[in-house]
Kinemage of the C-alpha trace (Angstrom):
@kinemage 1
@onewidth
@group {chain A} dominant
@subgroup {mainchain}
@vectorlist {calphas} color= white
{ca his a 1} P -81.537 29.313 41.709
{ca trp a 2} L -84.387 31.827 41.899
{ca val a 3} L -82.856 33.468 44.728
{ca arg a 4} L -79.385 33.526 43.099
{ca glu a 5} L -80.897 35.039 39.588
{ca his a 6} L -83.166 37.564 41.525
{ca ser a 7} L -80.713 38.801 44.462
{ca glu a 8} L -80.142 42.412 44.934
{ca ala a 9} L -78.240 44.422 46.987
{ca thr a 10} L -80.011 47.237 48.911
{ca asn a 11} L -77.310 48.467 50.815
{ca thr a 12} L -73.923 47.796 52.278
{ca phe a 13} L -73.682 46.905 55.717
{ca asp a 14} L -69.825 47.930 56.744
{ca tyr a 15} L -70.974 49.137 60.335
{ca val a 16} L -74.245 47.517 62.304
{ca pro a 17} L -75.005 49.342 65.707
{ca phe a 18} L -75.488 46.682 68.688
{ca arg a 19} L -79.279 46.802 69.164
{ca gln a 20} L -81.619 44.578 71.424
{ca glu a 21} L -82.731 41.645 69.624
{ca ile a 22} L -86.349 41.681 68.090
{ca thr a 23} L -88.380 37.980 68.542
{ca thr a 24} L -91.700 37.016 67.884
{ca asp a 25} L -93.870 34.102 68.996
{ca his a 26} L -96.964 33.880 66.797
{ca glu a 27} L -99.181 30.715 65.353
{ca asp a 28} L -98.213 29.128 61.995
{ca gly a 29} L -100.596 30.611 59.274
{ca thr a 30} L -100.902 34.415 60.931
{ca ser a 31} L -99.744 37.656 59.543
{ca phe a 32} L -98.320 40.429 61.896
{ca ser a 33} L -96.887 43.403 62.171
{ca val a 34} L -92.830 43.948 63.472
{ca val a 35} L -91.896 46.963 65.006
{ca leu a 36} L -88.228 47.623 64.022
{ca his a 37} L -85.284 49.865 66.215
{ca asp a 38} L -85.825 52.897 63.940
{ca asn a 39} L -89.691 52.598 64.500
{ca ser a 40} L -90.181 51.431 60.672
{ca thr a 41} L -92.377 48.431 60.534
{ca ile a 42} L -92.850 45.186 58.650
{ca gln a 43} L -95.582 42.497 57.794
{ca leu a 44} L -94.265 39.373 58.531
{ca his a 45} L -96.605 35.720 57.711
{ca lys a 46} L -95.435 32.967 59.780
{ca ala a 47} L -95.828 30.359 57.076
{ca asp a 48} L -98.712 27.248 57.200
{ca ser a 49} L -97.612 23.821 58.699
{ca ser a 50} L -99.467 22.502 56.653
{ca val a 51} L -97.685 23.465 53.420
{ca thr a 52} L -96.185 21.200 51.820
{ca val a 53} L -92.122 21.813 52.037
{ca thr a 54} L -91.287 19.615 49.032
{ca asp a 55} L -92.853 21.203 46.289
{ca arg a 56} L -90.470 23.945 44.870
{ca arg a 57} L -93.374 25.361 42.908
{ca gln a 58} L -95.378 25.850 45.605
{ca ala a 59} L -92.878 27.346 47.515
{ca ile a 60} L -91.794 30.575 45.252
{ca asp a 61} L -95.511 30.905 44.405
{ca asn a 62} L -95.956 31.147 48.063
{ca leu a 63} L -93.303 33.719 48.628
{ca glu a 64} L -94.230 35.952 45.465
{ca arg a 65} L -97.867 35.865 46.986
{ca his a 66} L -96.923 36.841 49.953
{ca lys a 67} L -94.335 39.760 48.685
{ca glu a 68} L -97.597 41.007 46.760
{ca lys a 69} L -99.075 41.322 49.775
{ca gly a 70} L -96.459 43.583 51.085
{ca arg a 71} L -95.398 40.560 53.800
{ca ile a 72} L -92.443 38.643 54.243
{ca leu a 73} L -92.767 34.801 54.133
{ca thr a 74} L -91.243 33.412 57.153
{ca gly a 75} L -91.082 29.514 58.781
{ca leu a 76} L -89.721 26.206 56.611
{ca leu a 77} L -90.575 27.421 52.927
{ca tyr a 78} L -88.669 24.619 50.956
{ca ile a 79} L -86.741 21.039 51.657
{ca asp a 80} L -85.222 19.692 48.578
{ca pro a 81} L -85.718 16.282 48.667
{ca glu a 82} L -82.752 15.311 46.566
{ca ser a 83} L -80.358 16.935 48.682
{ca glu a 84} L -77.756 15.567 50.515
{ca asp a 85} L -77.250 15.982 54.251
{ca thr a 86} L -74.387 18.750 54.904
{ca his a 87} L -72.329 15.866 57.483
{ca glu a 88} L -72.338 13.775 53.958
{ca ile a 89} L -71.059 16.030 51.662
{ca leu a 90} L -68.520 17.135 53.994
{ca gly a 91} L -67.675 13.508 54.883
{ca thr a 92} L -67.883 14.756 58.757
{ca val a 93} L -67.015 11.959 61.490
{ca lys a 94} L -70.512 10.561 63.070
{ca glu a 95} L -68.998 11.029 66.571
{ca pro a 96} L -69.520 14.472 68.205
{ca leu a 97} L -66.301 16.394 67.521
{ca asn a 98} L -66.544 17.168 71.427
{ca ser a 99} L -65.395 13.085 72.282
{ca leu a 100} L -62.923 13.713 69.820
{ca gly a 101} L -59.415 13.452 71.083
{ca lys a 102} L -56.208 15.665 69.882
{ca asp a 103} L -54.922 13.418 67.598
{ca glu a 104} L -58.410 12.889 65.533
{ca leu a 105} L -58.883 16.721 65.737
{ca cys a 106} L -55.079 17.891 65.140
{ca pro a 107} L -53.473 15.032 62.735
{ca gly a 108} L -50.799 16.690 61.594
{ca ser a 109} L -49.199 18.571 58.671
{ca glu a 110} L -49.228 15.557 55.951
{ca ala a 111} L -52.944 14.660 56.958
{ca leu a 112} L -53.590 18.624 56.565
{ca glu a 113} L -51.601 18.998 53.073
{ca lys a 114} L -53.305 15.884 51.462
{ca met a 115} L -56.899 17.174 52.708
{ca asn a 116} L -56.033 20.729 50.841
{ca glu a 117} L -54.909 18.748 48.066
{ca gly a 118} L -58.677 18.236 47.402
{ca phe a 119} L -59.706 21.837 47.764
{ca arg a 120} L -57.228 22.829 45.090
{ca cys a 121} L -58.122 23.471 40.936
């Protein structure tokens, strides 16, 4: 909720030129600079692994604290302990999709129509 309420569009990205991927590998709890393709620099801070990731207030406070210091907090910041697993929400099968046959993956028009009915308002 907080992110949606504070989200601001800062640019329109209708064209993104191909560039080499920028990667980093730093210890938990450390801050470091990253030079971007245009030679600008951003400050990142990798979250400390001792942070309680189920504490929403602490996650927001950490984001704000690092923002005030001009840093972007990275890593696992928050997990809602009440959230459902994506597979539970979508009702997916337990088997890996690559192990299913054509009949399971393509059940036909009638099954597709029934499924789509559930998405209509």
